[in-house]
N, C-alpha and C positions, 0 to 999 in steps of 0.2 A: 780546648785545642792548644797544643804546644807549638809555639812559633819558632822553636829552635831550628828546624829544618826548612822553614818556609822562606822562599825568595821574597824579600820585602818589596822588591820592585813590582810585585804583583799588586801591591796596594795602590800604586799609581795607575796601573791598568784598570783595577776595579773602580777607582774613582772616575776615571775617564769614561769607562763603559756606562756606568750608572748615569752620569751627567749627560753624555752625548746620545745614549740610547741607540748607538750605531757602531758596529765594529770598525767600519771604514773611517768614520769621523773620529772615533777614539784613537785609532792608529795614527791618523794624521796629527792629532793634537799632541801626542807624546813622542812622535818621531819614529814610529815603527811601521813596517810594511803591514798590509792587511793580513797576509798569512801568519806573520809573527804575532799579531794581535789575536787572531783566531786560536793559535797555539797557546797563548797566554790565558785566554778564556777557558780553554780545555783544562789547563793546569789549575786555574781558580776553581773550576767545577769539581775537580778531584780533591783539592785542598779542603773545600768546604762541604763536600758531599751534597752539593745542591746545584741546580742548573744556573744559578745567579741571574741569568737573563734568558727570557723565553721569547720566541717570535710569535707575535699575535698580529695577524694581517701583515702589514708592511713595517711594523714597528718592533723594536726590542724592548721588552718590559722587564724591569727588575722584579725578582721574586720577593716574597716576604722576608726571606733571610737576607737578601741584598739590602732591602730597605731598612732592616733592623741594624745592619752593620755600617751603613754609609755615614751616619753621623759620627760615631766614634772614629772611623777611619779618616774622615775629613779633619776631625780635631787633631788626631795624631799627626797627619801630614802637615797641617797648618803649623803645629809646634815645630816640626822639623824644618819647614821652610823658613820660619822666623829665626830659628837658631842659626841656620846657615847664611841667612841674609845679614846677620849681625857680625859675621866674621869678615 
């Protein structure tokens, strides 16, 4: 995958969705409206050609692709957060 055209803000959305397992809670966590978060999830799904999160019963469950991506995404975001906190 080429990240040149990717909105890197989607990585924050991805992290929040996987950790919160709820569109509403993830939206609140990063300061988006629920419709904006749903739109971002749709963009993530298109970007990765994967559902990313699936509804099972009343819960949102990360797909195997999401689970494989979360560790490297968390690591990258942690490095960015650290770099900006040092400024």
